[in-house]
C-alpha positions in Angstrom: 109.8 79.5 92.7 108.5 82.7 94.3 105.3 84.2 92.9 105.5 87.5 91.0 103.5 89.2 93.7 106.1 88.1 96.4 109.0 89.3 94.2 107.3 92.7 93.7 106.6 93.1 97.4 110.2 92.2 98.4 111.7 94.4 95.8 109.5 97.4 96.8 110.2 96.8 100.5 114.0 96.8 100.0 114.1 99.7 97.6 111.7 101.9 99.7 113.4 100.8 103.0 116.9 101.8 101.7 115.5 105.1 100.3 114.0 106.1 103.7 117.1 105.0 105.6 119.1 107.3 103.3 116.7 110.2 103.6 116.4 109.8 107.3 120.1 109.8 107.7 120.4 113.0 105.7 118.0 114.6 108.2 120.0 113.4 111.1 123.7 114.0 110.2 125.7 115.9 107.6 128.1 113.0 107.1 126.4 111.8 103.8 125.9 115.2 102.3 126.6 118.6 103.9 124.5 120.5 101.3 121.5 118.2 101.7 121.7 118.4 105.4 121.9 122.2 105.3 118.9 122.3 103.0 116.9 120.0 105.3 117.7 122.4 108.3 116.5 125.4 106.3 113.3 123.6 105.1 112.3 122.5 108.6 112.8 126.0 109.9 110.4 127.2 107.3 107.9 124.5 108.2 107.9 125.4 111.9 107.5 129.1 111.0 104.6 128.4 108.8 102.8 126.3 111.5 102.8 128.3 114.7 100.9 125.5 116.5 104.2 123.5 116.5 106.0 126.3 118.4 103.1 126.5 120.9 103.5 122.7 121.5 107.2 123.2 122.2 108.3 121.6 118.9 111.2 123.4 117.3 112.7 122.7 113.8 115.5 120.6 115.2 113.2 118.3 117.2 110.8 118.0 114.2 113.6 117.2 111.7 115.3 114.7 114.0 112.0 113.0 115.0 111.0 112.6 111.3 114.6 111.5 110.4 114.7 108.9 113.2 111.3 107.5 112.3 112.3 107.3 108.7 115.5 105.4 109.5 113.7 103.0 111.9 110.8 102.3 109.5 113.3 101.9 106.6 115.3 99.3 108.5 112.1 97.4 109.3 111.0 97.6 105.6 114.4 96.3 104.5 115.2 93.6 107.1 112.2 92.5 109.2 109.8 90.0 107.6 106.0 89.8 108.0 103.5 92.2 109.5 105.9 94.7 110.9 106.8 95.7 107.3 103.2 96.7 106.7 103.1 98.8 109.9 106.4 100.5 108.9 104.9 101.1 105.5 101.8 102.7 107.0 103.9 105.0 109.3 106.1 106.0 106.3 103.0 106.8 104.3 101.7 109.0 107.1 105.1 110.8 107.2 105.0 111.4 103.5 101.6 112.9 103.8 102.8 115.2 106.6 105.8 116.2 104.5 103.5 116.9 101.5 101.4 119.0 103.8 104.4 121.0 104.9 105.6 121.6 101.4 102.1 122.9 100.4 102.0 125.0 103.6 105.2 126.9 102.7 104.3 127.1 99.0 107.2 125.0 97.6 107.2 124.4 93.8 106.4 120.9 92.6 110.0 120.1 91.8 110.9 120.4 95.6 108.4 117.7 96.6 107.9 115.5 93.5 110.1 112.8 95.1 107.7 112.7 98.1 104.7 112.3 95.7 106.4 109.4 93.9 107.5 107.6 97.0 104.1 108.1 98.5 102.6 106.4 95.5 105.1 103.6 95.7 104.4 103.1 99.4 100.7 103.0 98.7 101.2 100.4 95.9 103.4 98.3 98.1 100.9 98.3 100.9 98.0 97.4 98.6 99.9 94.6 96.9 101.1 93.2 100.3 97.7 93.3 101.9 95.8 91.8 98.9 94.7 88.3 99.9 96.2 85.4 98.0 93.9 84.0 95.3 93.4 80.4 96.3 90.0 79.8 94.7 91.6 77.7 92.0 93.0 75.3 94.6 89.6 74.8 96.4 87.2 74.4 93.5 87.7 72.0 90.6 87.3 73.8 87.2 84.0 73.0 85.4 84.1 70.6 82.4 84.2 72.3 79.0 80.5 71.7 78.4 79.3 73.5 81.5 81.5 76.7 81.3 78.6 78.8 80.0 76.1 78.2 82.8 76.7 81.5 84.6 73.4 82.9 83.4 71.2 80.6 85.6 69.4 82.2 88.6 70.2 79.2 90.8 73.7 77.8 91.2 74.1 74.4 89.5 75.2 71.5 91.7 78.8 70.6 91.1 79.8 67.7 88.9 80.5 65.6 92.0 77.1 66.2 93.6 75.0 65.2 90.6 77.2 62.3 89.4 75.2 59.0 89.5 76.6 56.2 91.7 77.5 53.0 90.0 77.5 52.3 86.2 76.7 54.9 83.7 74.9 54.2 80.4 76.5 56.2 77.5 74.6 56.6 74.3 
């Protein structure tokens, strides 16, 4: 049976991946929702207007929107379908994208309700990355647990030898 940690990481990966595929597709094409697509076009125009440095670099609103949308779709597919380390890389790129989008929303002065979803999904991406990168706790497999009589020895300055190191060889006299 899979550990709860594995189930959590897989569930977050699939849910976040599908969300970003959906959001990236909305940025790329009006087929899913014409209203949302129009709103994205308007929003990215205001982002480029608010950040003249993008215009100087030759980045217009269409290129910015399509680049972000394509990156969201690609990373979302990786998060949903590809196993292993690439999921963490995609997670990291999506987290950077979310931070950029939050910066854009702040730059143009959008109200919280316009970017609350970005905050929530940024937190979810952070949680998924932290859970996935946390090392497995294998200390219980390597060390035998101490006998009940020795459980309270943690106050000693020196470490006590393990039960196996101080056990006498041969017969033991019990009294």
